[in-house]
BAZADO-114470 format. One record per residue (C-alpha): residue number from 1; residue in three letters; x, y, z. Coordinates in pm, 1 decimal, decimal comma. Each point is the difference from the previous one (the first is absolute). Last residue first. Layout:
! BAZADO-114470
rec nr=NUM&rest=ala&east=X&north=Y&up=Z
...
END
This chain:
! BAZADO-114470
rec nr=123&rest=ser&east=-1388,7&north=-14355,6&up=14508,9
rec nr=122&rest=gly&east=-56,8&north=193,9&up=-324,5
rec nr=121&rest=arg&east=-283,2&north=114,7&up=-190,8
rec nr=120&rest=tyr&east=81,7&north=93,9&up=-356,9
rec nr=119&rest=thr&east=196,3&north=232,6&up=-251,5
rec nr=118&rest=thr&east=105,9&north=75,6&up=-344,3
rec nr=117&rest=tyr&east=153,7&north=256,3&up=-152,8
rec nr=116&rest=ser&east=142,3&north=108,3&up=-397,0
rec nr=115&rest=tyr&east=172,5&north=303,7&up=-189,8
rec nr=114&rest=pro&east=308,9&north=64,6&up=184,8
rec nr=113&rest=ser&east=-10,5&north=-331,9&up=232,1
rec nr=112&rest=ile&east=-187,6&north=-57,4&up=317,3
rec nr=111&rest=leu&east=-85,4&north=-284,3&up=205,6
rec nr=110&rest=leu&east=-237,7&north=127,9&up=321,6
rec nr=109&rest=pro&east=-44,8&north=-262,1&up=307,3
rec nr=108&rest=ile&east=-302,0&north=151,3&up=218,2
rec nr=107&rest=his&east=16,8&north=-170,2&up=362,2
rec nr=106&rest=tyr&east=-362,0&north=-19,4&up=209,2
rec nr=105&rest=his&east=42,2&north=-88,4&up=340,4
rec nr=104&rest=glu&east=-326,4&north=-180,1&up=125,7
rec nr=103&rest=lys&east=-177,0&north=170,6&up=324,9
rec nr=102&rest=pro&east=-174,9&north=277,0&up=-217,9
rec nr=101&rest=asn&east=-178,2&north=-340,2&up=-201,3
rec nr=100&rest=glu&east=-172,5&north=85,9&up=-359,3
rec nr=99&rest=ile&east=164,6&north=292,3&up=-42,0
rec nr=98&rest=glu&east=18,7&north=154,0&up=-405,4
rec nr=97&rest=phe&east=209,0&north=82,2&up=-259,6
rec nr=96&rest=ile&east=166,7&north=260,9&up=-212,2
rec nr=95&rest=ile&east=340,4&north=-39,3&up=-128,5
rec nr=94&rest=glu&east=66,8&north=325,5&up=-127,4
rec nr=93&rest=val&east=296,3&north=12,8&up=-255,5
rec nr=92&rest=trp&east=197,3&north=321,0&up=-73,2
rec nr=91&rest=pro&east=195,0&north=213,8&up=-293,8
rec nr=90&rest=tyr&east=-81,8&north=-348,2&up=-241,8
rec nr=89&rest=phe&east=157,2&north=10,0&up=-345,7
rec nr=88&rest=cys&east=360,1&north=58,0&up=164,5
rec nr=87&rest=lys&east=330,4&north=168,0&up=-79,9
rec nr=86&rest=arg&east=344,0&north=-103,5&up=125,4
rec nr=85&rest=glu&east=282,7&north=228,4&up=168,9
rec nr=84&rest=ser&east=-0,2&north=-209,0&up=329,7
rec nr=83&rest=ser&east=-165,2&north=305,6&up=179,9
rec nr=82&rest=val&east=-284,2&north=-3,0&up=-318,3
rec nr=81&rest=phe&east=-89,6&north=-378,6&up=89,8
rec nr=80&rest=tyr&east=-37,8&north=51,2&up=345,7
rec nr=79&rest=asp&east=-210,0&north=318,6&up=-42,9
rec nr=78&rest=lys&east=-178,2&north=-132,8&up=-250,2
rec nr=77&rest=thr&east=-138,1&north=-301,1&up=223,8
rec nr=76&rest=lys&east=-192,0&north=233,0&up=244,4
rec nr=75&rest=phe&east=-169,4&north=-313,6&up=155,4
rec nr=74&rest=val&east=-391,7&north=92,6&up=157,7
rec nr=73&rest=met&east=-143,7&north=-290,3&up=179,5
rec nr=72&rest=lys&east=-359,1&north=74,6&up=58,3
rec nr=71&rest=tyr&east=-243,9&north=-93,2&up=283,2
rec nr=70&rest=thr&east=-407,2&north=-147,8&up=-36,7
rec nr=69&rest=lys&east=-126,3&north=-34,7&up=321,9
rec nr=68&rest=gly&east=-202,2&north=-340,5&up=59,8
rec nr=67&rest=his&east=201,7&north=-56,8&up=309,0
rec nr=66&rest=val&east=120,7&north=263,2&up=172,1
rec nr=65&rest=leu&east=417,9&north=42,8&up=46,6
rec nr=64&rest=glu&east=117,9&north=150,2&up=298,0
rec nr=63&rest=thr&east=174,3&north=327,2&up=63,6
rec nr=62&rest=asn&east=-93,7&north=88,2&up=376,0
rec nr=61&rest=asp&east=367,2&north=-28,0&up=141,3
rec nr=60&rest=gly&east=53,0&north=-185,4&up=271,4
rec nr=59&rest=ser&east=278,8&north=-164,3&up=-71,8
rec nr=58&rest=gly&east=-161,2&north=-362,0&up=-11,9
rec nr=57&rest=arg&east=-18,1&north=-59,7&up=-406,3
rec nr=56&rest=pro&east=371,4&north=172,7&up=-91,0
rec nr=55&rest=pro&east=-82,9&north=349,3&up=-167,6
rec nr=54&rest=leu&east=-57,1&north=84,6&up=-343,4
rec nr=53&rest=leu&east=216,2&north=12,5&up=-323,6
rec nr=52&rest=thr&east=222,6&north=-164,7&up=153,2
rec nr=51&rest=ser&east=94,8&north=-302,5&up=-207,6
rec nr=50&rest=cys&east=107,3&north=166,9&up=-296,2
rec nr=49&rest=arg&east=243,8&north=-291,1&up=-232,1
rec nr=48&rest=gly&east=210,5&north=59,0&up=-216,7
rec nr=47&rest=asp&east=301,5&north=-174,5&up=107,7
rec nr=46&rest=ala&east=151,1&north=364,5&up=13,5
rec nr=45&rest=asp&east=-300,8&north=130,4&up=205,2
rec nr=44&rest=thr&east=-339,0&north=96,3&up=-173,3
rec nr=43&rest=glu&east=-124,1&north=337,7&up=57,4
rec nr=42&rest=gly&east=-308,8&north=149,4&up=307,5
rec nr=41&rest=ser&east=-343,5&north=98,7&up=-58,2
rec nr=40&rest=ala&east=-284,2&north=-30,8&up=244,8
rec nr=39&rest=met&east=-358,5&north=62,5&up=-25,0
rec nr=38&rest=val&east=-82,2&north=232,2&up=-303,1
rec nr=37&rest=his&east=-362,0&north=52,6&up=-91,4
rec nr=36&rest=phe&east=-191,3&north=-132,1&up=-238,1
rec nr=35&rest=val&east=-299,3&north=62,0&up=-139,2
rec nr=34&rest=asp&east=-312,1&north=-238,9&up=-151,5
rec nr=33&rest=ser&east=-163,8&north=57,2&up=319,8
rec nr=32&rest=gly&east=-268,5&north=-261,0&up=150,0
rec nr=31&rest=ala&east=165,3&north=-40,6&up=282,4
rec nr=30&rest=glu&east=361,1&north=183,0&up=32,1
rec nr=29&rest=thr&east=283,6&north=-73,7&up=-264,7
rec nr=28&rest=his&east=311,7&north=-90,8&up=78,8
rec nr=27&rest=gln&east=387,3&north=83,4&up=-111,0
rec nr=26&rest=leu&east=326,3&north=-136,6&up=65,8
rec nr=25&rest=val&east=271,9&north=136,1&up=-224,5
rec nr=24&rest=val&east=363,8&north=-101,4&up=-114,9
rec nr=23&rest=gln&east=264,3&north=153,6&up=-53,7
rec nr=22&rest=val&east=292,4&north=-236,1&up=-197,4
rec nr=21&rest=gly&east=365,1&north=57,3&up=128,0
rec nr=20&rest=ala&east=122,4&north=-379,3&up=-64,2
rec nr=19&rest=ala&east=-126,2&north=-213,4&up=-247,4
rec nr=18&rest=pro&east=90,0&north=-391,8&up=84,9
rec nr=17&rest=lys&east=193,9&north=-126,7&up=-302,9
rec nr=16&rest=gly&east=-41,2&north=-154,5&up=-346,7
rec nr=15&rest=ile&east=158,3&north=255,6&up=-232,3
rec nr=14&rest=ser&east=-388,6&north=43,9&up=-205,0
rec nr=13&rest=ser&east=-202,1&north=-165,7&up=314,1
rec nr=12&rest=asp&east=78,1&north=262,9&up=199,3
rec nr=11&rest=leu&east=-145,3&north=-142,1&up=343,2
rec nr=10&rest=val&east=-266,8&north=186,2&up=231,9
rec nr=9&rest=his&east=-64,9&north=-146,9&up=368,4
rec nr=8&rest=cys&east=-308,2&north=127,3&up=192,4
rec nr=7&rest=thr&east=-156,2&north=31,7&up=337,8
rec nr=6&rest=val&east=-358,8&north=30,8&up=119,5
rec nr=5&rest=ala&east=-37,2&north=-88,8&up=399,5
rec nr=4&rest=ser&east=315,7&north=154,2&up=78,8
rec nr=3&rest=lys&east=236,6&north=-200,0&up=191,0
rec nr=2&rest=ser&east=101,7&north=-172,7&up=326,2
rec nr=1&rest=met&east=304,8&north=-233,4&up=42,7
END
C-alpha cells in the first residue's frame, strides 16, 4: 500500500489510547525564508494515525519532499483535549524537522498528555 511520504501517529499517554480526531497541518518554508506555508492538512483516524497528508508516491502529483528544506507538523492538541472535556497547557504542538533524503519515509510520532508531550523520528 502506498502512503504519504510524511505520516504521523498521536497517542494520548494520559489514557493509554490513540488520539483520534487531532487536526494535523504540514507546512514548509521556501529557500532562504523562515516563513512557513501550509502544504497539507488532515486529521488522525481512530488509531491516532494520519497517513494521507500527501498523495502516495508515484501518484503523478507534483507534491514532493525536498532535500534540506525545513518542514513543520502542527498538531492542534487543545481541540482534542477540549472535545473530551479536559484542559491542556499546550494548545498546539509544533515539530520542526529537515529532510535529509527525499526518497525516505518520514514518520512523526507524538505522545501527548494535558501537560506534556514528546516526539521522536519514527520508522
